[in-house]
Residue, then its C-alpha position, 0 to 999 in steps of 0.5 A: x518530546x511533547x505533543x505540541x512539538x510532535x505536531x510541529x515535527x509532523x508538519x515538516x518542521x525539523x526538531x533542531x529548528x523548533x522555537x523554544x519560546x511558548x508564544x513563538x512556538x504557538x505561532x510557528x505551529x499555526x503556520x505549519x498547520x496552514x502550510x499543510x492545509x494549503x497542500x504543502x505538507x507531506x505525510x510520511x508513514x512508518x511501516x517498518x524499521x530495523x538496525x544491525x551491526x556493524x552500524x546499519x539502519x533501515x527505515x521503510x515508509x510511504x510518502x504522500x501529499x494527502x489522500x490519493x496523492x502518492x509521492x514517487x520519484x524521490x531519491x536519497x538526496x531528497x531525505x534528511x536524516x537527524x539523530x537526536x536532533x542533529x543532522x547526519x552527514x550524507x557522506x558519513x551515513x552513505x544514505x541510499x534508497x534501496x529497491x523495496x522489493x528486497x524486503x517487500x512483496x506486492x500482489x494484485x488480485x483482479x476479482x471479476x463478476x461473471x454472473x449472469x448479468x455480465x455473461x448474458x448481456x454481451x459484456x464479457x468481451x469488453x471485460x476481457x479486453x480491459x482486464x488484459x490491458x490492466x494485467x499487462x500494465x500492473x504485471x510489469x511491477x508485481x504479481x497479478x492473479x485473476x479470479x472470478x465469481x458468480x452466485x456460487x459460494x466460492x470464487x474461482x481461479x482464472x489465472x493464478x498469481x504469476x510473473x510469466x508473460x502471456x499466462x494472464x492473457x491466455x487464462x482470460x480468453x476462457x472468460x469470453x465463453x464462460x457460463x456461470x454455475x449460478x447466475x446470481x451475484x455473490x458480491x459480498x462473499x466474493x470480497x471476503x473470499x478474495x481477501x482470504x485468498x490474496x492473503x494465502x498467496x502472499x503468505x507463501x512469499x518469504x519476504x517479511x513485508x507483504x502488501x496486497x491490492x484487491x480490485x473488484x469489478x462488478x456490474x450490480x449489487x449482491x443478489x445471493x445474500x450469502x454474506x451480509x453487507x456488515x459481515x463483508x465490512x467486518x472482514x475488510x476491517x480485520x487487522x490482518x488486512x491493514x496493509x491491503x488496499x481494496x478498490x472497486x470498478x463498476x459498470x452500468x446503472x444497476x450499481x450505485x457509487x455509494x455501494x461501490x465506495x463501500x467496497x472500494x475503500x481506497x478508490x473507485x472507478x465507475x463506467x457508465x456503459x460498456x464502452x467506458x469499461x477499458x477507460x475505468x480499468x486504465x485509470x485504476x491501473x494508473x492509480x495502483x502504479x502511482x501508489x506503488x511508487x510511494x514506498x521507500x526503503x531508506x538505508x544508511x550507516x549510523x555514526x552512533x556507537x552506543x545507547x538509545x537514539x531517535x532518528x527523524x527522517x525528513x522528506x522534502x518535495x522537489x516541486x515545493x521546497x516548503x512541503x515536507x514531512x517526517x517520521x521518527x524511529x528509535x534504536x539502540x546502538x550498543x556495540x555498533x562500529x566497524x570493523x567490518x565497514x558498513x554496507x548501506x546496500x546490505x539487505x534489511x533485517x526486518x522481522x515478521x510481526x508475530x501474532x498475539x498468542x491466544x489465551x489458551x496458548x498464553x496460559x501454557 
């Protein structure tokens, strides 16, 4: 498939319907780009895929309609499966949407600023109330951990990652009377430590796909200067955090939105005063909820029995039939075919991505 055809396919034009005439193709591609520009296109991003005998295929992906516009609520009938450009019968494929939790684990860490500017200004009570509501809402669908930071080098655990009802609220109560060991603000260092701790907790889970959300609350800028701004940004850009989302919530006039956006690369909420803190946390919880719903695990039974094949999964929007998007995946079907019969509800056979060997290891 050439680049022009790929562009057309990515804009929601199925491969079997692509024009073959050069001029018509150019016009059709321009039309597709216009549809996307008007908001009609969907972005479908492949996360992982696998195949296994007898003839199971799994494709894990996200669907959104642009930045901060996740698309949730799609069902199996909202997807069309093509193999080598030919539509696969939904009855033959037994296509189904599995619960992503069978293959993926999602954790959210709430990292709260407990420096002197928070504890000595009477903000702690409003923060605890807002954090409770946030943890209760997000904790219904994933594990939530709460950590704090002040001017000290390390962050500290308030509530470990848990699914136990009530444990988050109990731990947060202790923050009402918390006295910082160091009243300064180690904001940059807290972000770096938070990401490392979140990864460490996620790595304990045996499921192959791991997704983390770090939500940082602060009322000021970094004062401790233990970690520079550039060091923090370098840590955030590490490949090991590519499936992590980082959000920020700020309150008060001291922290500017520009500095907040540097941390909250996937979204920020800014409260002008203490009275608006809970609203900011509520908006952030709603954002995380909607982003979780964009994950899809599509499972089906391929009719292919031999050779290499290219799968195209096309997602079609319920609200806008013209809005669609697609993702591609190649697999080998050698040796496929019942018996036994293919079960589309079988758990996926995703494998963990192995890190590249270090030079010293590769030389052994």
